[in-house]
N, C-alpha and C positions, 0 to 999 in steps of 0.2 A: 202870752204877751206880758211884757214888763214895761214900765215907764223908765226912760233914760233922759238924763239931763247932760247935754254936750258941754255946757259951760262948767258944771260941777264935776263932770266925768264920773257920774254916779248913777246906779240903777236904784229904783225906788219900788218898794212893795209895802204896802197896799196903795192903790191909786189915790192920788191927791192932786191939788192944784199947784203946789209949790214944794220944792225939795226941803225936807226937814233940816234945820240947822243953817241953811244958806238962804232960803227964801227964793232961790232961782225959779223962774216960771217957764223955762223953755223945755218943759217935759214933752217927750214924744214917745209914741208906742213903738217898740221893737220886739221882734220875735226872740223868745228865750231859746237857748240851746236845748233845754229839756234834760240836762244832766246836772249831777251834783254829788255831794258827799254827805253821808250820815254824820251829823254833828252830835246828836244825843238820841238815845233810844231807851224804851221801856216796854214791858209787856203788861197789858191790861187783861185781867181775868174777870169774866162775866158769865152769867148763866147761859147767855146765848152763844158763848164760845170765847176763846182767848184770841187776842190780836195784839200786834205791836203798834206803838205810837212813836213816831220819829220826828225829829227836827232835821230837815235837810238844808244844807247850805248850798244854794245853787252856784254853779260856776261863775255867774255874774256877780255874786256876793250876797244878795238877800237870803234870808232864812225863812222857811215855812214849815208848818206842822202838817203831817200826813201819816201814811203807813206804807210799809213795804209788803207787797203781795207775795205769796208763795212760801214764806218762811215765818217762823214765829220770833225767834231771837235774832236780832240784827247787831252786828259788830259796829262800833263807832269807827268811822273811816271807810266804810263800805261805799263803793261807787254805785250810783243808782241812776236810772233813767225814768223820766216821767211819761205817764200816759193817762188818758181819761177813762175812768171806770164808773160803774153804777154802784152806789152804796145806798141801800134803803130807798131805792127808786129815784135817786138823785145823782146827777153827774158830779164826780169828784176827781181831783188830781191824786193819783197813787203812784208809787214807784216800784220798779222791778230791779233786782240786782244785775249790774252789768260788769262788775269787777270786784276783785278781792280788796279787803281793807288796806289802806296805805299806811 
């Protein structure tokens, strides 16, 4: 779910009471498509194992930090789809590859 302001025609992430920059307060909750494009990516190397960290630009516009499951190195521009997974016993939004880089 994302917040959307019809008057500002803008999606907002993270939840707030007013749209940044405009102050509009007509925010409503809408369901996100759950798809996006990898905007930036890196690989983190740790004793517990290597994993990627990505910034995904959602199709609605906001960007969020997460990881892409199933692969280590992710190309910028890769199309991804969101799902909820458990990481260290906690629910988290992760992404899976759904298309080649654009």
